[in-house]
C-alpha positions as CSV (number, residue, x, y, z in Angstrom):
1,M,0.0,0.0,0.0
2,L,2.9,2.3,0.6
3,Q,4.0,2.2,-3.0
4,E,0.5,2.9,-4.1
5,L,0.4,5.9,-1.8
6,R,3.7,7.3,-3.1
7,V,2.6,7.0,-6.8
8,T,-0.9,8.5,-6.1
9,Q,0.5,11.3,-4.0
10,T,3.0,12.3,-6.6
11,G,0.5,12.1,-9.5
12,S,-2.2,14.1,-7.8
13,Q,0.3,16.7,-6.6
14,I,1.7,17.2,-10.2
15,L,-1.8,17.4,-11.6
16,T,-3.0,19.8,-9.0
17,G,0.1,22.0,-9.6
18,F,-0.5,22.0,-13.3
19,L,-4.2,23.0,-12.8
20,L,-3.2,25.8,-10.4
21,T,-1.0,27.4,-13.0
22,I,-3.7,27.7,-15.7
23,P,-5.3,31.0,-14.6
24,F,-1.9,32.7,-15.0
25,Q,-1.7,31.8,-18.7
26,S,-2.6,34.5,-21.2
27,R,-5.4,32.4,-22.9
28,F,-7.3,31.8,-19.6
29,S,-9.3,35.0,-20.1
30,E,-10.5,33.5,-23.5
31,L,-12.2,30.6,-21.8
32,E,-16.0,30.5,-22.1
33,A,-18.2,30.5,-19.0
34,H,-18.8,26.7,-19.0
35,E,-15.0,26.1,-19.5
36,R,-14.3,28.2,-16.4
37,I,-16.8,26.2,-14.4
38,I,-15.3,23.0,-15.6
39,Y,-11.9,24.3,-14.6
40,L,-13.0,25.3,-11.1
41,V,-14.6,21.9,-10.5
42,L,-11.4,20.3,-11.7
43,V,-9.4,22.4,-9.2
44,G,-11.8,21.3,-6.5
45,F,-11.4,17.6,-7.4
46,A,-7.6,17.9,-7.7
47,V,-7.2,19.6,-4.4
48,L,-9.5,17.0,-2.7
49,A,-7.6,14.1,-4.3
50,T,-4.3,15.6,-3.1
51,L,-5.6,16.1,0.4
52,L,-7.0,12.6,0.5
53,A,-3.8,11.0,-0.8
54,L,-1.9,12.7,1.9
55,T,-4.3,11.7,4.7
56,P,-2.9,8.2,5.3
57,V,0.5,9.8,6.0
58,T,-1.0,12.1,8.7
59,L,-2.9,9.2,10.2
60,H,0.2,7.1,10.3
61,R,2.0,9.9,12.2
62,A,-0.9,10.2,14.6
63,L,-1.2,6.4,15.2
64,F,2.6,5.7,15.2
65,R,3.5,3.2,18.0
66,Q,-0.2,2.9,19.0
67,R,-0.4,-0.7,17.8
68,A,-3.2,0.4,15.4
69,K,-1.8,-1.1,12.2
70,P,-5.0,-3.0,11.3
71,Q,-7.2,0.0,11.8
72,L,-4.7,2.2,9.9
73,V,-4.5,-0.1,7.0
74,A,-8.3,-0.5,6.8
75,L,-8.9,3.3,7.0
76,A,-6.1,4.0,4.5
77,N,-7.7,1.5,2.1
78,V,-11.1,3.4,2.3
79,I,-9.3,6.7,1.8
80,M,-7.4,5.5,-1.2
81,R,-10.6,4.2,-2.8
82,I,-12.2,7.6,-2.4
83,T,-9.0,9.2,-3.7
84,F,-9.2,7.1,-6.9
85,V,-12.8,8.3,-7.4
86,T,-11.7,11.9,-7.1
87,L,-8.7,11.3,-9.4
88,A,-11.1,9.7,-12.0
89,G,-13.2,12.8,-11.8
90,T,-10.1,15.0,-12.2
91,L,-8.7,13.1,-15.1
92,T,-12.1,13.0,-16.8
93,G,-12.6,16.7,-16.4
94,T,-9.1,17.5,-17.6
95,A,-9.6,15.5,-20.8
96,L,-13.0,17.2,-21.2
97,L,-11.6,20.7,-20.7
98,I,-8.5,20.3,-22.9
99,F,-10.4,18.7,-25.8
100,D,-13.2,21.3,-25.4
101,V,-10.8,24.2,-25.6
102,V,-8.7,22.7,-28.5
103,L,-11.4,21.0,-30.6
104,G,-14.8,22.0,-29.3
105,R,-17.5,21.0,-26.9
106,T,-18.4,17.7,-28.7
107,A,-14.8,16.5,-28.7
108,G,-14.6,17.5,-25.0
109,I,-17.6,15.4,-24.1
110,V,-16.3,12.4,-26.1
111,A,-12.8,12.7,-24.5
112,G,-14.3,13.0,-21.1
113,S,-16.6,10.1,-21.6
114,V,-13.8,7.9,-22.9
115,T,-11.6,8.8,-20.0
116,L,-14.3,8.1,-17.5
117,S,-15.1,4.8,-19.1
118,L,-11.4,3.7,-19.1
119,A,-11.1,4.7,-15.4
120,I,-14.2,2.7,-14.5
121,V,-12.9,-0.3,-16.3
122,A,-9.3,-0.1,-15.2
123,W,-9.8,1.0,-11.6
124,F,-13.1,-0.5,-10.6
125,L,-14.3,-3.3,-12.9
126,L,-11.0,-5.0,-13.5
127,P,-10.2,-5.3,-9.7
128,L,-13.7,-6.7,-9.1
129,V,-13.2,-9.3,-11.8
130,A,-9.7,-10.1,-10.5
131,R,-11.0,-10.5,-7.0
132,S,-14.0,-12.6,-8.0
133,R,-11.9,-15.0,-10.0
134,D,-9.1,-15.1,-7.4
135,L,-6.4,-14.2,-9.9
136,A,-3.9,-13.7,-7.2
137,P,-0.8,-16.0,-7.3
């Protein structure tokens, strides 16, 4: 789980940092109203994902040497699942916004839909199938 946390934390922090720089670009003022709303929702999702991804670290610090490893692992597991949902929303919205700005609203909706579909398959359905078929070695 520690490696998963490291990868997720780094990815969410990079994505959040990228999103936070966008308003300082010259073309930001050219965004349409719906694109600004999408952007603000994205920032909210990205910040939430980053906060959630860092939460198991603070829990570990708070529970260190308290003999609470099973509780910590169980809670971190729930938090990471919620983090993946917020990351799926962030990635979906990012694809939607970029394609919307570059190619138009229809392309944005298609890109967002494809991204969300892939996230659902890769992060939710595939693990369910793997667990139900006991694909572990």
